[in-house]
C-alpha positions as CSV (number, residue, x, y, z in Angstrom):
1,M,78.4,61.7,-62.8
2,D,80.4,59.2,-64.9
3,A,77.7,56.6,-64.2
4,Y,74.6,58.5,-65.3
5,D,72.5,56.8,-67.5
6,P,69.4,59.1,-68.0
7,F,65.9,57.3,-68.4
8,E,64.7,56.9,-71.8
9,L,61.0,56.8,-72.2
10,Q,61.0,55.3,-75.8
11,D,62.9,52.6,-74.2
12,S,60.8,51.6,-71.6
13,D,58.0,48.5,-71.4
14,F,55.1,50.6,-70.5
15,A,52.0,50.8,-72.7
16,P,52.0,53.8,-74.6
17,V,49.4,56.5,-73.1
18,E,46.2,56.8,-75.6
19,A,45.2,60.4,-76.4
20,P,43.1,62.4,-73.6
21,A,39.9,61.7,-75.8
22,A,40.1,57.9,-75.3
23,R,39.3,58.2,-71.6
24,L,36.4,56.5,-70.5
25,P,33.2,58.1,-70.2
26,L,32.1,59.6,-66.7
27,L,29.5,57.4,-65.0
28,T,26.4,59.1,-64.5
29,L,25.2,59.7,-61.2
30,E,22.7,56.7,-60.7
31,E,25.6,54.5,-61.8
32,A,27.8,56.1,-59.3
33,H,25.4,55.3,-56.6
34,D,25.2,52.0,-57.8
35,L,28.8,51.3,-57.9
36,L,28.8,52.7,-54.4
37,R,26.2,50.3,-53.3
38,V,27.9,47.1,-54.8
39,L,31.1,48.6,-53.3
40,A,29.6,48.8,-49.7
41,A,28.2,45.0,-50.2
42,V,31.5,43.8,-50.8
43,A,33.0,45.6,-48.3
44,Q,31.0,44.5,-45.7
45,E,31.4,40.8,-46.6
46,G,35.0,40.9,-45.9
47,G,37.3,39.0,-48.2
48,P,40.7,39.9,-49.6
49,V,38.9,43.2,-51.7
50,A,37.3,44.5,-48.8
51,A,39.4,46.9,-47.7
52,E,40.3,47.6,-51.2
53,A,36.1,48.3,-51.7
54,D,35.7,50.2,-48.4
55,R,38.8,52.4,-49.6
56,L,37.2,53.2,-53.3
57,A,33.6,53.3,-52.1
58,K,35.1,56.2,-49.6
59,E,36.6,58.0,-52.7
60,I,33.7,57.7,-54.6
61,A,31.3,58.9,-51.9
62,A,33.3,62.2,-51.3
63,R,32.9,63.2,-55.0
64,V,29.4,62.5,-55.9
65,P,26.2,63.9,-54.2
66,S,24.2,62.0,-51.9
67,E,21.0,60.2,-53.2
68,N,18.9,62.1,-50.7
């Protein structure tokens, strides 16, 4: 394997990863439901981001309890 050149992470152009404590805070349940409503509206309107909005709405809906 003479041509093998191992990838060195420090040589990459990726942005450095922050410490885990730098993550965004979790959404409240109310905020998650608000976000679901917005994503559903965008998905129903159609357009270039409708499919992505629908996908994200389904992912979030699977992770939060329903409002009812």
